[in-house]
N, C-alpha and C positions, 0 to 999 in steps of 0.2 A: 952625855948628850943633853942639850937644852930641851926644856919643855916648850913645845910650840903648839900652834893652832892645830897642826896635823895630828900631833899626839893627843890633844884634847878630844879630837873627833874619833880617835881609835878606842875600841873596847877591848883590844888585844891585851893579854897579860904578858906578851913577849917583848913589848917595847921597853927599853931600858933607859928611858929619859930620867931626869933628876927627880921627878915626883914619884918615881918607882911605880908608876901606873895608877896611883891613888886618885888622880884627877882626870883619868881617861873616861871616855864615853860621854863627854859633854858636848852636845850639838843639838840644834833644834830638832824636835821630833818629826816623824814622817808626816803627821797630819798638818803641822804648821808648814813644813817644807812644800808639801803638795799644794796647799792653798796659796802659798806665796808664789811658787813657780807659775801656777795658773794665772794669778793676778799679773805677774811680770810679763807673761807672754800673751795675755788677753785671750786665754783659752779656757775651756771647761776643765775642772780638776779631775784627776784620775780617780774614778769611783771605785776601782779595785782596791785602792788604799783606804778609802773613806768608809766603805760599806761595813767593815767589821767593827766600827767604832760607834758608840752611843751617839745618836743624832744630835743631842743637846750640845756635846762638845764640838761637833762639826759646825753646828749652827752658830755657836758663840764665836769660834775662831773666824768663821766666814764673815760674820757681822763686824767683828773688830777689824778684819782686813779691809772690808768695804769702807768702813768709816775713816780709818787712819792707818794705812799700811806703813807710812813713814814712822809713826810712833812705835809700832811693833818692831820695826827694824832697829829703832833706837834702843829698845829694851834688849833685843838680841845682842846688839853691839856692846852694851855695858856689861852683860854677863860674860861674853867671850873675853872682853878686855880684862875683867877681874881674874880670869883663869888661865890666860895665855901670856906670851911674851915674858917680860921680867916681872910683871905684877904678881905672879904666883909665888915668887920668892918671899914676898911680904906675909904670906899665909902661914909660914912655919911657926910653930909655937910649942916648944918642948919636944921636938923630935918627930919622927915619922909615926903615923898611926899604927897601933898594934895589930889591927886586922883590916881586911878589905871588905867593905860592906856594899852590897848592891852595886856592882861595878857598872852596870848599864843604867841603873835607875837611881843612883845616889843623889843626884841634884834634885830631881822632882820629888823624891821621897823625903829628903831633909826639909825642903821648902814646905811640903805638905805638913810636916811635923811642926814647923815654925809659924805657919800662917795664922792658926787659931791663937797661938801664944802671943803673937804681936798685937792682937786686939786689946790685950791687957797692958801693953807697954806705953810708957810716956812717949809722946810724939816728938822725939828729938833724936836726930841721926846717931850721934855718938852713943847715947844710952841704949838705943835700939840695937846697935851693933854689939855692944857688950852683953846686953841681956840675951840677944839671940845666940851668941856664942855659948853662954852659960847653959841655956836651955838645950842647945844641940849636943853639947858634951855630956850633959846629964842623961840624955837619951841614948848615949853610947856611940855617937857618930865619930868620935876621935877628934883630936885637935886640928888636924889639917883641914878636913872637910867642914868642920864646924866653923873655923875661921873663914873659909871660902864662902860658906853660906851667909855668915855675918856680914862680910864685905859686900856681897851681892845685895842683901836687903838694905844695907845702908845706901848703896848706889841707886837702887830702885826707888828708895824713899825720895831721892833728890830729883828724880825724873819728873818733868812737868809735861803732862799730856796736853794735846790740843783740845779745843772745846768738844771735838767729836768723841773723845774718850773720857771726858770729864766725869761721867757717872762711875768710873772705876778708878778714880784718882786717889782714893785712900790706900794706905800702904798694904793692909791685908789683902785687898782685891788685886793690887799690883803683884803681890807675891803669888797669889793664886793664878794670875795670868802667866807668870814666868813658869810656874810648875806645869801648867797646861801646855805651854809652848814647847818645853824642853823634854817632856816625857817621851821616851822612845817606844812605849807601847801602852796606850791608854787602857786597853782591855785588862792589863795587869793591875791597874790602879782604879778601883771603883770609886774611891773618894774623889779622884781627879775627874774621871770620866763623867760622873754623875753629880756628886756633891758640889765640888768646886765650880764645875760648869754651870750648875743651876744658880749658884751665888752670882756668878758673872752675868748670866742671862737676866736674872731678876734686877740687877743693878742697871743693865742696859735698858730693860723694859720700863724702868721708872723715868728714863730720860725724856 
């Protein structure tokens, strides 16, 4: 069975697609989806979803959505493109991972691991991808997920935001944005809910 967008959205261990479940559970998190749905429908967001999350994270994603919703959808699109369709086949490197880590949180967790490391890398897409892969595998993420994250940060590097989101145009802040957008439960990740969200808020505040 081919790995599809539907598989990527699933956190189930029972799906037997070709990635063997290792790339499952990747879809925008409930906070981003709630805010985007409200924007698209021109309605107030569902506060039942937002109230359990640190207000800084909600504030940041709300402000980003207000400034440039199309830019955020562009980011969502490139992440999904890297992990679904036939593109995922390019991620294999030396066989399947030996263990499944953080089935629901693997993408936001691995990006959180890489965001700070990228601050020290040379600003060149190919080198960033290679260095990101080496860093991720060294942290125990396994070859498939490490390559997936490396391809994502390379693609995110190439994204050019409109002037509305220029304050977060540097790659580490872009990676923090993706981690925040795709986390399925921010309350489980204090670094994202507070630390990364504060970094993004500070950058936006300087605009």
